[in-house]
Predicted model as a PDB file, atoms N, CA, C, CB and O in Angstrom, pLDDT in the B-factor column:
MODEL        1                                                                  
ATOM      1  N   MET A   1     111.602 102.404  89.584  1.00 70.00           N  
ATOM      2  CA  MET A   1     111.633 102.913  90.947  1.00 70.00           C  
ATOM      3  C   MET A   1     110.927 101.960  91.915  1.00 70.00           C  
ATOM      4  CB  MET A   1     110.988 104.296  91.006  1.00 70.00           C  
ATOM      5  O   MET A   1     111.214 101.953  93.112  1.00 70.00           O  
ATOM      6  N   LEU A   2     110.013 101.168  91.388  1.00 76.00           N  
ATOM      7  CA  LEU A   2     109.264 100.268  92.258  1.00 76.00           C  
ATOM      8  C   LEU A   2     110.120  99.103  92.761  1.00 76.00           C  
ATOM      9  CB  LEU A   2     108.048  99.732  91.523  1.00 76.00           C  
ATOM     10  O   LEU A   2     109.921  98.617  93.874  1.00 76.00           O  
ATOM     11  N   SER A   3     111.059  98.665  91.946  1.00 86.00           N  
ATOM     12  CA  SER A   3     111.878  97.508  92.336  1.00 86.00           C  
ATOM     13  C   SER A   3     112.683  97.733  93.617  1.00 86.00           C  
ATOM     14  CB  SER A   3     112.822  97.158  91.215  1.00 86.00           C  
ATOM     15  O   SER A   3     112.650  96.875  94.499  1.00 86.00           O  
ATOM     16  N   PRO A   4     113.404  98.844  93.755  1.00 88.00           N  
ATOM     17  CA  PRO A   4     114.141  99.034  95.018  1.00 88.00           C  
ATOM     18  C   PRO A   4     113.219  99.135  96.235  1.00 88.00           C  
ATOM     19  CB  PRO A   4     114.999 100.288  94.932  1.00 88.00           C  
ATOM     20  O   PRO A   4     113.555  98.672  97.325  1.00 88.00           O  
ATOM     21  N   ILE A   5     112.058  99.745  96.029  1.00 87.00           N  
ATOM     22  CA  ILE A   5     111.110  99.864  97.146  1.00 87.00           C  
ATOM     23  C   ILE A   5     110.574  98.494  97.534  1.00 87.00           C  
ATOM     24  CB  ILE A   5     109.944 100.806  96.777  1.00 87.00           C  
ATOM     25  O   ILE A   5     110.441  98.197  98.721  1.00 87.00           O  
ATOM     26  N   LEU A   6     110.264  97.658  96.553  1.00 88.00           N  
ATOM     27  CA  LEU A   6     109.782  96.307  96.858  1.00 88.00           C  
ATOM     28  C   LEU A   6     110.853  95.467  97.540  1.00 88.00           C  
ATOM     29  CB  LEU A   6     109.317  95.612  95.583  1.00 88.00           C  
ATOM     30  O   LEU A   6     110.554  94.705  98.460  1.00 88.00           O  
ATOM     31  N   ILE A   7     112.090  95.599  97.098  1.00 93.00           N  
ATOM     32  CA  ILE A   7     113.192  94.860  97.737  1.00 93.00           C  
ATOM     33  C   ILE A   7     113.365  95.327  99.178  1.00 93.00           C  
ATOM     34  CB  ILE A   7     114.519  95.049  96.946  1.00 93.00           C  
ATOM     35  O   ILE A   7     113.541  94.513 100.085  1.00 93.00           O  
ATOM     36  N   PHE A   8     113.315  96.636  99.384  1.00 92.00           N  
ATOM     37  CA  PHE A   8     113.446  97.174 100.742  1.00 92.00           C  
ATOM     38  C   PHE A   8     112.275  96.726 101.610  1.00 92.00           C  
ATOM     39  CB  PHE A   8     113.528  98.716 100.711  1.00 92.00           C  
ATOM     40  O   PHE A   8     112.460  96.405 102.784  1.00 92.00           O  
ATOM     41  N   ASP A   9     111.061  96.701 101.037  1.00 90.00           N  
ATOM     42  CA  ASP A   9     109.894  96.236 101.799  1.00 90.00           C  
ATOM     43  C   ASP A   9     110.011  94.761 102.158  1.00 90.00           C  
ATOM     44  CB  ASP A   9     108.611  96.473 101.002  1.00 90.00           C  
ATOM     45  O   ASP A   9     109.666  94.368 103.273  1.00 90.00           O  
ATOM     46  N   LEU A  10     110.487  93.951 101.241  1.00 92.00           N  
ATOM     47  CA  LEU A  10     110.682  92.531 101.548  1.00 92.00           C  
ATOM     48  C   LEU A  10     111.707  92.346 102.661  1.00 92.00           C  
ATOM     49  CB  LEU A  10     111.127  91.767 100.293  1.00 92.00           C  
ATOM     50  O   LEU A  10     111.549  91.477 103.519  1.00 92.00           O  
ATOM     51  N   ALA A  11     112.752  93.160 102.646  1.00 94.00           N  
ATOM     52  CA  ALA A  11     113.741  93.092 103.712  1.00 94.00           C  
ATOM     53  C   ALA A  11     113.128  93.500 105.052  1.00 94.00           C  
ATOM     54  CB  ALA A  11     114.939  93.985 103.383  1.00 94.00           C  
ATOM     55  O   ALA A  11     113.422  92.886 106.078  1.00 94.00           O  
ATOM     56  N   LEU A  12     112.289  94.519 105.051  1.00 93.00           N  
ATOM     57  CA  LEU A  12     111.617  94.935 106.291  1.00 93.00           C  
ATOM     58  C   LEU A  12     110.675  93.850 106.806  1.00 93.00           C  
ATOM     59  CB  LEU A  12     110.837  96.237 106.064  1.00 93.00           C  
ATOM     60  O   LEU A  12     110.619  93.597 108.009  1.00 93.00           O  
ATOM     61  N   VAL A  13     109.941  93.214 105.912  1.00 93.00           N  
ATOM     62  CA  VAL A  13     109.027  92.146 106.326  1.00 93.00           C  
ATOM     63  C   VAL A  13     109.808  90.960 106.877  1.00 93.00           C  
ATOM     64  CB  VAL A  13     108.142  91.699 105.146  1.00 93.00           C  
ATOM     65  O   VAL A  13     109.416  90.369 107.883  1.00 93.00           O  
ATOM     66  N   ALA A  14     110.909  90.611 106.222  1.00 94.00           N  
ATOM     67  CA  ALA A  14     111.737  89.510 106.728  1.00 94.00           C  
ATOM     68  C   ALA A  14     112.289  89.839 108.104  1.00 94.00           C  
ATOM     69  CB  ALA A  14     112.890  89.208 105.758  1.00 94.00           C  
ATOM     70  O   ALA A  14     112.321  88.980 108.985  1.00 94.00           O  
ATOM     71  N   TRP A  15     112.724  91.079 108.294  1.00 94.00           N  
ATOM     72  CA  TRP A  15     113.253  91.494 109.595  1.00 94.00           C  
ATOM     73  C   TRP A  15     112.159  91.460 110.659  1.00 94.00           C  
ATOM     74  CB  TRP A  15     113.860  92.907 109.505  1.00 94.00           C  
ATOM     75  O   TRP A  15     112.404  91.043 111.791  1.00 94.00           O  
ATOM     76  N   SER A  16     110.948  91.899 110.294  1.00 94.00           N  
ATOM     77  CA  SER A  16     109.865  91.885 111.275  1.00 94.00           C  
ATOM     78  C   SER A  16     109.486  90.454 111.652  1.00 94.00           C  
ATOM     79  CB  SER A  16     108.640  92.629 110.728  1.00 94.00           C  
ATOM     80  O   SER A  16     109.189  90.177 112.814  1.00 94.00           O  
ATOM     81  N   LEU A  17     109.494  89.542 110.673  1.00 93.00           N  
ATOM     82  CA  LEU A  17     109.210  88.143 111.000  1.00 93.00           C  
ATOM     83  C   LEU A  17     110.288  87.551 111.901  1.00 93.00           C  
ATOM     84  CB  LEU A  17     109.087  87.314 109.721  1.00 93.00           C  
ATOM     85  O   LEU A  17     109.991  86.762 112.798  1.00 93.00           O  
ATOM     86  N   HIS A  18     111.528  87.930 111.662  1.00 94.00           N  
ATOM     87  CA  HIS A  18     112.625  87.470 112.527  1.00 94.00           C  
ATOM     88  C   HIS A  18     112.443  88.009 113.957  1.00 94.00           C  
ATOM     89  CB  HIS A  18     114.000  87.924 111.949  1.00 94.00           C  
ATOM     90  O   HIS A  18     112.621  87.277 114.931  1.00 94.00           O  
ATOM     91  N   LEU A  19     112.093  89.277 114.066  1.00 94.00           N  
ATOM     92  CA  LEU A  19     111.862  89.858 115.399  1.00 94.00           C  
ATOM     93  C   LEU A  19     110.707  89.163 116.107  1.00 94.00           C  
ATOM     94  CB  LEU A  19     111.575  91.365 115.288  1.00 94.00           C  
ATOM     95  O   LEU A  19     110.781  88.899 117.307  1.00 94.00           O  
ATOM     96  N   MET A  20     109.651  88.868 115.379  1.00 94.00           N  
ATOM     97  CA  MET A  20     108.504  88.212 115.998  1.00 94.00           C  
ATOM     98  C   MET A  20     108.831  86.775 116.410  1.00 94.00           C  
ATOM     99  CB  MET A  20     107.315  88.223 115.040  1.00 94.00           C  
ATOM    100  O   MET A  20     108.353  86.301 117.441  1.00 94.00           O  
ATOM    101  N   GLN A  21     109.633  86.091 115.620  1.00 95.00           N  
ATOM    102  CA  GLN A  21     110.042  84.736 115.998  1.00 95.00           C  
ATOM    103  C   GLN A  21     110.902  84.768 117.260  1.00 95.00           C  
ATOM    104  CB  GLN A  21     110.812  84.061 114.845  1.00 95.00           C  
ATOM    105  O   GLN A  21     110.740  83.935 118.151  1.00 95.00           O  
ATOM    106  N   GLU A  22     111.809  85.728 117.327  1.00 93.00           N  
ATOM    107  CA  GLU A  22     112.622  85.884 118.542  1.00 93.00           C  
ATOM    108  C   GLU A  22     111.746  86.233 119.742  1.00 93.00           C  
ATOM    109  CB  GLU A  22     113.694  86.972 118.339  1.00 93.00           C  
ATOM    110  O   GLU A  22     112.019  85.798 120.860  1.00 93.00           O  
ATOM    111  N   ALA A  23     110.702  87.014 119.512  1.00 94.00           N  
ATOM    112  CA  ALA A  23     109.794  87.379 120.603  1.00 94.00           C  
ATOM    113  C   ALA A  23     109.074  86.152 121.142  1.00 94.00           C  
ATOM    114  CB  ALA A  23     108.773  88.421 120.130  1.00 94.00           C  
ATOM    115  O   ALA A  23     108.896  86.017 122.353  1.00 94.00           O  
ATOM    116  N   VAL A  24     108.662  85.262 120.255  1.00 93.00           N  
ATOM    117  CA  VAL A  24     107.986  84.047 120.695  1.00 93.00           C  
ATOM    118  C   VAL A  24     108.965  83.145 121.441  1.00 93.00           C  
ATOM    119  CB  VAL A  24     107.369  83.299 119.493  1.00 93.00           C  
ATOM    120  O   VAL A  24     108.623  82.576 122.478  1.00 93.00           O  
ATOM    121  N   ASP A  25     110.189  83.014 120.909  1.00 94.00           N  
ATOM    122  CA  ASP A  25     111.183  82.151 121.548  1.00 94.00           C  
ATOM    123  C   ASP A  25     111.573  82.644 122.939  1.00 94.00           C  
ATOM    124  CB  ASP A  25     112.420  82.053 120.678  1.00 94.00           C  
ATOM    125  O   ASP A  25     111.716  81.852 123.871  1.00 94.00           O  
ATOM    126  N   GLN A  26     111.743  83.957 123.069  1.00 95.00           N  
ATOM    127  CA  GLN A  26     112.210  84.524 124.342  1.00 95.00           C  
ATOM    128  C   GLN A  26     111.075  85.048 125.211  1.00 95.00           C  
ATOM    129  CB  GLN A  26     113.191  85.640 124.079  1.00 95.00           C  
ATOM    130  O   GLN A  26     111.312  85.524 126.321  1.00 95.00           O  
ATOM    131  N   GLN A  27     109.851  84.966 124.718  1.00 93.00           N  
ATOM    132  CA  GLN A  27     108.673  85.487 125.418  1.00 93.00           C  
ATOM    133  C   GLN A  27     108.866  86.948 125.812  1.00 93.00           C  
ATOM    134  CB  GLN A  27     108.375  84.644 126.665  1.00 93.00           C  
ATOM    135  O   GLN A  27     108.664  87.332 126.964  1.00 93.00           O  
ATOM    136  N   GLU A  28     109.262  87.751 124.826  1.00 92.00           N  
ATOM    137  CA  GLU A  28     109.497  89.181 125.021  1.00 92.00           C  
ATOM    138  C   GLU A  28     108.419  89.973 124.289  1.00 92.00           C  
ATOM    139  CB  GLU A  28     110.914  89.587 124.521  1.00 92.00           C  
ATOM    140  O   GLU A  28     108.248  89.835 123.078  1.00 92.00           O  
ATOM    141  N   PHE A  29     107.707  90.790 125.023  1.00 93.00           N  
ATOM    142  CA  PHE A  29     106.672  91.617 124.406  1.00 93.00           C  
ATOM    143  C   PHE A  29     107.281  92.734 123.569  1.00 93.00           C  
ATOM    144  CB  PHE A  29     105.757  92.206 125.476  1.00 93.00           C  
ATOM    145  O   PHE A  29     106.725  93.103 122.535  1.00 93.00           O  
ATOM    146  N   SER A  30     108.410  93.272 124.000  1.00 94.00           N  
ATOM    147  CA  SER A  30     109.006  94.406 123.291  1.00 94.00           C  
ATOM    148  C   SER A  30     109.473  94.014 121.886  1.00 94.00           C  
ATOM    149  CB  SER A  30     110.182  94.966 124.093  1.00 94.00           C  
ATOM    150  O   SER A  30     109.382  94.819 120.959  1.00 94.00           O  
ATOM    151  N   LEU A  31     109.969  92.791 121.723  1.00 92.00           N  
ATOM    152  CA  LEU A  31     110.367  92.342 120.389  1.00 92.00           C  
ATOM    153  C   LEU A  31     109.149  92.154 119.490  1.00 92.00           C  
ATOM    154  CB  LEU A  31     111.162  91.033 120.480  1.00 92.00           C  
ATOM    155  O   LEU A  31     109.211  92.445 118.296  1.00 92.00           O  
ATOM    156  N   MET A  32     108.046  91.674 120.051  1.00 94.00           N  
ATOM    157  CA  MET A  32     106.820  91.526 119.269  1.00 94.00           C  
ATOM    158  C   MET A  32     106.309  92.890 118.836  1.00 94.00           C  
ATOM    159  CB  MET A  32     105.741  90.781 120.077  1.00 94.00           C  
ATOM    160  O   MET A  32     105.858  93.057 117.703  1.00 94.00           O  
ATOM    161  N   LEU A  33     106.378  93.858 119.727  1.00 95.00           N  
ATOM    162  CA  LEU A  33     105.968  95.213 119.385  1.00 95.00           C  
ATOM    163  C   LEU A  33     106.868  95.796 118.297  1.00 95.00           C  
ATOM    164  CB  LEU A  33     105.990  96.106 120.629  1.00 95.00           C  
ATOM    165  O   LEU A  33     106.381  96.442 117.369  1.00 95.00           O  
ATOM    166  N   ALA A  34     108.161  95.575 118.405  1.00 94.00           N  
ATOM    167  CA  ALA A  34     109.097  96.075 117.401  1.00 94.00           C  
ATOM    168  C   ALA A  34     108.829  95.421 116.047  1.00 94.00           C  
ATOM    169  CB  ALA A  34     110.550  95.818 117.842  1.00 94.00           C  
ATOM    170  O   ALA A  34     108.846  96.105 115.024  1.00 94.00           O  
ATOM    171  N   GLY A  35     108.585  94.122 116.020  1.00 94.00           N  
ATOM    172  CA  GLY A  35     108.273  93.442 114.772  1.00 94.00           C  
ATOM    173  C   GLY A  35     106.997  93.952 114.139  1.00 94.00           C  
ATOM    174  O   GLY A  35     106.919  94.102 112.920  1.00 94.00           O  
ATOM    175  N   THR A  36     105.993  94.219 114.967  1.00 94.00           N  
ATOM    176  CA  THR A  36     104.739  94.760 114.460  1.00 94.00           C  
ATOM    177  C   THR A  36     104.943  96.150 113.873  1.00 94.00           C  
ATOM    178  CB  THR A  36     103.690  94.805 115.569  1.00 94.00           C  
ATOM    179  O   THR A  36     104.398  96.466 112.815  1.00 94.00           O  
ATOM    180  N   LEU A  37     105.724  96.977 114.552  1.00 95.00           N  
ATOM    181  CA  LEU A  37     105.981  98.329 114.050  1.00 95.00           C  
ATOM    182  C   LEU A  37     106.769  98.303 112.743  1.00 95.00           C  
ATOM    183  CB  LEU A  37     106.738  99.145 115.098  1.00 95.00           C  
ATOM    184  O   LEU A  37     106.510  99.112 111.852  1.00 95.00           O  
ATOM    185  N   VAL A  38     107.711  97.403 112.619  1.00 95.00           N  
ATOM    186  CA  VAL A  38     108.481  97.293 111.376  1.00 95.00           C  
ATOM    187  C   VAL A  38     107.574  96.846 110.235  1.00 95.00           C  
ATOM    188  CB  VAL A  38     109.661  96.304 111.545  1.00 95.00           C  
ATOM    189  O   VAL A  38     107.670  97.377 109.129  1.00 95.00           O  
ATOM    190  N   ALA A  39     106.695  95.877 110.487  1.00 94.00           N  
ATOM    191  CA  ALA A  39     105.767  95.418 109.451  1.00 94.00           C  
ATOM    192  C   ALA A  39     104.795  96.526 109.044  1.00 94.00           C  
ATOM    193  CB  ALA A  39     104.987  94.193 109.943  1.00 94.00           C  
ATOM    194  O   ALA A  39     104.470  96.668 107.866  1.00 94.00           O  
ATOM    195  N   MET A  40     104.338  97.301 110.009  1.00 95.00           N  
ATOM    196  CA  MET A  40     103.445  98.414 109.700  1.00 95.00           C  
ATOM    197  C   MET A  40     104.155  99.495 108.893  1.00 95.00           C  
ATOM    198  CB  MET A  40     102.881  99.009 110.983  1.00 95.00           C  
ATOM    199  O   MET A  40     103.548 100.112 108.017  1.00 95.00           O  
ATOM    200  N   SER A  41     105.420  99.729 109.177  1.00 94.00           N  
ATOM    201  CA  SER A  41     106.150 100.737 108.408  1.00 94.00           C  
ATOM    202  C   SER A  41     106.362 100.268 106.970  1.00 94.00           C  
ATOM    203  CB  SER A  41     107.504 101.047 109.074  1.00 94.00           C  
ATOM    204  O   SER A  41     106.326 101.081 106.047  1.00 94.00           O  
ATOM    205  N   ALA A  42     106.582  98.973 106.770  1.00 93.00           N  
ATOM    206  CA  ALA A  42     106.718  98.446 105.405  1.00 93.00           C  
ATOM    207  C   ALA A  42     105.410  98.626 104.635  1.00 93.00           C  
ATOM    208  CB  ALA A  42     107.122  96.949 105.434  1.00 93.00           C  
ATOM    209  O   ALA A  42     105.427  99.024 103.470  1.00 93.00           O  
ATOM    210  N   ALA A  43     104.300  98.340 105.266  1.00 93.00           N  
ATOM    211  CA  ALA A  43     103.000  98.508 104.611  1.00 93.00           C  
ATOM    212  C   ALA A  43     102.714  99.982 104.336  1.00 93.00           C  
ATOM    213  CB  ALA A  43     101.881  97.906 105.476  1.00 93.00           C  
ATOM    214  O   ALA A  43     102.194 100.331 103.277  1.00 93.00           O  
ATOM    215  N   ALA A  44     103.052 100.832 105.281  1.00 94.00           N  
ATOM    216  CA  ALA A  44     102.812 102.265 105.098  1.00 94.00           C  
ATOM    217  C   ALA A  44     103.659 102.830 103.965  1.00 94.00           C  
ATOM    218  CB  ALA A  44     103.104 103.022 106.393  1.00 94.00           C  
ATOM    219  O   ALA A  44     103.209 103.713 103.236  1.00 94.00           O  
ATOM    220  N   MET A  45     104.875 102.330 103.813  1.00 92.00           N  
ATOM    221  CA  MET A  45     105.727 102.825 102.736  1.00 92.00           C  
ATOM    222  C   MET A  45     105.125 102.481 101.375  1.00 92.00           C  
ATOM    223  CB  MET A  45     107.144 102.238 102.858  1.00 92.00           C  
ATOM    224  O   MET A  45     105.161 103.309 100.465  1.00 92.00           O  
ATOM    225  N   LEU A  46     104.574 101.282 101.219  1.00 90.00           N  
ATOM    226  CA  LEU A  46     103.925 100.932  99.960  1.00 90.00           C  
ATOM    227  C   LEU A  46     102.672 101.763  99.713  1.00 90.00           C  
ATOM    228  CB  LEU A  46     103.572  99.458  99.949  1.00 90.00           C  
ATOM    229  O   LEU A  46     102.421 102.182  98.583  1.00 90.00           O  
ATOM    230  N   VAL A  47     101.889 102.005 100.755  1.00 92.00           N  
ATOM    231  CA  VAL A  47     100.678 102.815 100.607  1.00 92.00           C  
ATOM    232  C   VAL A  47     101.039 104.226 100.168  1.00 92.00           C  
ATOM    233  CB  VAL A  47      99.881 102.852 101.926  1.00 92.00           C  
ATOM    234  O   VAL A  47     100.412 104.774  99.262  1.00 92.00           O  
ATOM    235  N   VAL A  48     102.040 104.815 100.801  1.00 91.00           N  
ATOM    236  CA  VAL A  48     102.454 106.171 100.445  1.00 91.00           C  
ATOM    237  C   VAL A  48     102.993 106.209  99.019  1.00 91.00           C  
ATOM    238  CB  VAL A  48     103.518 106.689 101.430  1.00 91.00           C  
ATOM    239  O   VAL A  48     102.732 107.165  98.289  1.00 91.00           O  
ATOM    240  N   TYR A  49     103.734 105.191  98.617  1.00 89.00           N  
ATOM    241  CA  TYR A  49     104.262 105.157  97.249  1.00 89.00           C  
ATOM    242  C   TYR A  49     103.139 105.175  96.228  1.00 89.00           C  
ATOM    243  CB  TYR A  49     105.133 103.919  97.042  1.00 89.00           C  
ATOM    244  O   TYR A  49     103.181 105.944  95.267  1.00 89.00           O  
ATOM    245  N   PHE A  50     102.127 104.325  96.434  1.00 88.00           N  
ATOM    246  CA  PHE A  50     101.034 104.267  95.472  1.00 88.00           C  
ATOM    247  C   PHE A  50     100.146 105.505  95.536  1.00 88.00           C  
ATOM    248  CB  PHE A  50     100.202 103.025  95.709  1.00 88.00           C  
ATOM    249  O   PHE A  50      99.640 105.946  94.504  1.00 88.00           O  
ATOM    250  N   LEU A  51      99.946 106.072  96.718  1.00 89.00           N  
ATOM    251  CA  LEU A  51      99.163 107.306  96.816  1.00 89.00           C  
ATOM    252  C   LEU A  51      99.865 108.459  96.121  1.00 89.00           C  
ATOM    253  CB  LEU A  51      98.905 107.661  98.278  1.00 89.00           C  
ATOM    254  O   LEU A  51      99.226 109.241  95.417  1.00 89.00           O  
ATOM    255  N   MET A  52     101.174 108.572  96.310  1.00 89.00           N  
ATOM    256  CA  MET A  52     101.910 109.651  95.663  1.00 89.00           C  
ATOM    257  C   MET A  52     101.916 109.475  94.151  1.00 89.00           C  
ATOM    258  CB  MET A  52     103.343 109.712  96.193  1.00 89.00           C  
ATOM    259  O   MET A  52     101.860 110.460  93.414  1.00 89.00           O  
ATOM    260  N   GLY A  53     101.983 108.233  93.679  1.00 84.00           N  
ATOM    261  CA  GLY A  53     101.911 107.991  92.244  1.00 84.00           C  
ATOM    262  C   GLY A  53     100.584 108.446  91.664  1.00 84.00           C  
ATOM    263  O   GLY A  53     100.540 109.042  90.588  1.00 84.00           O  
ATOM    264  N   ASN A  54      99.497 108.161  92.384  1.00 83.00           N  
ATOM    265  CA  ASN A  54      98.181 108.601  91.925  1.00 83.00           C  
ATOM    266  C   ASN A  54      98.048 110.115  91.983  1.00 83.00           C  
ATOM    267  CB  ASN A  54      97.087 107.953  92.758  1.00 83.00           C  
ATOM    268  O   ASN A  54      97.478 110.718  91.074  1.00 83.00           O  
ATOM    269  N   CYS A  55      98.560 110.733  93.027  1.00 85.00           N  
ATOM    270  CA  CYS A  55      98.484 112.189  93.148  1.00 85.00           C  
ATOM    271  C   CYS A  55      99.300 112.874  92.064  1.00 85.00           C  
ATOM    272  CB  CYS A  55      98.968 112.636  94.526  1.00 85.00           C  
ATOM    273  O   CYS A  55      98.846 113.851  91.468  1.00 85.00           O  
ATOM    274  N   LEU A  56     100.493 112.372  91.805  1.00 83.00           N  
ATOM    275  CA  LEU A  56     101.329 112.991  90.776  1.00 83.00           C  
ATOM    276  C   LEU A  56     100.715 112.832  89.391  1.00 83.00           C  
ATOM    277  CB  LEU A  56     102.730 112.386  90.797  1.00 83.00           C  
ATOM    278  O   LEU A  56     100.765 113.761  88.586  1.00 83.00           O  
ATOM    279  N   SER A  57     100.139 111.673  89.103  1.00 84.00           N  
ATOM    280  CA  SER A  57      99.504 111.493  87.795  1.00 84.00           C  
ATOM    281  C   SER A  57      98.293 112.389  87.655  1.00 84.00           C  
ATOM    282  CB  SER A  57      99.100 110.034  87.585  1.00 84.00           C  
ATOM    283  O   SER A  57      98.022 112.880  86.560  1.00 84.00           O  
ATOM    284  N   TYR A  58      97.555 112.618  88.732  1.00 84.00           N  
ATOM    285  CA  TYR A  58      96.412 113.536  88.697  1.00 84.00           C  
ATOM    286  C   TYR A  58      96.888 114.962  88.464  1.00 84.00           C  
ATOM    287  CB  TYR A  58      95.601 113.451  90.009  1.00 84.00           C  
ATOM    288  O   TYR A  58      96.283 115.687  87.674  1.00 84.00           O  
ATOM    289  N   LEU A  59      97.949 115.380  89.127  1.00 84.00           N  
ATOM    290  CA  LEU A  59      98.448 116.743  88.959  1.00 84.00           C  
ATOM    291  C   LEU A  59      99.016 116.957  87.561  1.00 84.00           C  
ATOM    292  CB  LEU A  59      99.514 117.052  90.009  1.00 84.00           C  
ATOM    293  O   LEU A  59      98.898 118.052  87.012  1.00 84.00           O  
ATOM    294  N   ILE A  60      99.622 115.942  86.983  1.00 87.00           N  
ATOM    295  CA  ILE A  60     100.159 116.067  85.632  1.00 87.00           C  
ATOM    296  C   ILE A  60      99.019 116.211  84.616  1.00 87.00           C  
ATOM    297  CB  ILE A  60     101.040 114.844  85.286  1.00 87.00           C  
ATOM    298  O   ILE A  60      99.164 116.925  83.624  1.00 87.00           O  
ATOM    299  N   GLN A  61      97.891 115.541  84.858  1.00 88.00           N  
ATOM    300  CA  GLN A  61      96.751 115.626  83.933  1.00 88.00           C  
ATOM    301  C   GLN A  61      96.097 116.993  83.974  1.00 88.00           C  
ATOM    302  CB  GLN A  61      95.719 114.555  84.262  1.00 88.00           C  
ATOM    303  O   GLN A  61      95.461 117.399  83.001  1.00 88.00           O  
ATOM    304  N   LEU A  62      96.241 117.718  85.087  1.00 81.00           N  
ATOM    305  CA  LEU A  62      95.625 119.040  85.202  1.00 81.00           C  
ATOM    306  C   LEU A  62      96.290 120.056  84.284  1.00 81.00           C  
ATOM    307  CB  LEU A  62      95.691 119.527  86.640  1.00 81.00           C  
ATOM    308  O   LEU A  62      95.651 121.018  83.858  1.00 81.00           O  
ATOM    309  N   HIS A  63      97.553 119.852  83.979  1.00 70.00           N  
ATOM    310  CA  HIS A  63      98.276 120.841  83.159  1.00 70.00           C  
ATOM    311  C   HIS A  63      98.077 120.569  81.732  1.00 70.00           C  
ATOM    312  CB  HIS A  63      99.746 120.853  83.464  1.00 70.00           C  
ATOM    313  O   HIS A  63      98.604 121.292  80.886  1.00 70.00           O  
TER     314      HIS A  63                                                      
ENDMDL                                                                          
END                                                                             
């Protein structure tokens, strides 16, 4: 299950870097903001994945 999430995260990071490069080239603040938000969502998705894995393993140990 981790492989598709990592591939999707890499795609999000690549897209955010592309948006940020376009922002620098065109001097657009909105593209820089969009790239930052995309990068933050990629990081948040990994954090949630690992937190849920820890929570589920803890709940399974309780039973």
